N, C-alpha and C positions, 0 to 999 in steps of 0.2 A: 504494500500500500504506500501511497504518497499522500502527503498532507499539506493543506494550505492553512495557515494559522494567523491569528491576530493576538498580539501582546499589548498590554497597557502598563505604563509605568506610573509612579506616584504623581507625576504632573499631568496625568491623563493623556499623554502622548500615545498614539497607536503606532505599532510596527507590524507590518504584514510580510510574511515570508512563506516559503514552501520547503519541504524536506521529506526524506524517506524514513526518518527516525525522529518522531515528534518529541519524545521526552529527552533524548540526548540533545537535540537542538535547543530545547527550552532551557536545559541546564547550562549549555554553552552561553546562552544569552545572559543568564543570571550570574555566571561565574566570570564574566568579562572576556570570554574567549571569542566573541563575535566583534569584529572590528567596528562595525557601525553602531552597535548598541552598548558597547562596554562602559561608557561613561554615563549612561542614562537609566540604569536599572535601580532597584530591582523591578522585575516584571511579574505580571500575572497573566496567565493564559486565559483569555476571555472568550475565544472562539476558535474552532477548527472544523475543517471538512476533510473527509477521506476521499481519495481518488484512486482509480485503478492504474493510472499511468502518470509518469512524471510530466508529460506534455499537458495533460488535463490539469494537474496541480499548478503548474506554472501559468497556464492560461487563466485559471481562476485567480491566482495571485495578482496577475496583471489587471484583471477586471476589478478586484476589490480595491486596488490602488487608484482606479479611475474615479472621476466625479460621480458617475452612476453607482459604482461599487461602494463608495463611501456612504452614499445615501442609503443603499441597501443595508449596510452594516448598522448605520444609525437607527434605522427602523427596526431591524432584526434584533438589535441589542439594547433597545430603548430602556428597558427596565434594568438590565444588567449593568449598563454604563452608569446609570444613576446610583446604583448600589455601591459601585467601586469608588465613588468620589464622595 
């Protein structure tokens, strides 16, 4: 399986990514091993989707980073996002 995921940090910043090992990647983000997120943690995993192929997961990641994708996440996670802040 491949995963598209969304993390949120204490400042409510969202980070979207994709991986084939969700928990390993999540731990890398929180332990500072990810170059982009190492100074912005700690993170909470607030959303993920499972895909059968890497291509599908990366395509979904790209969509969730777009304007329409961000609106989708905001509507999908409306209650969850208000609970984390």
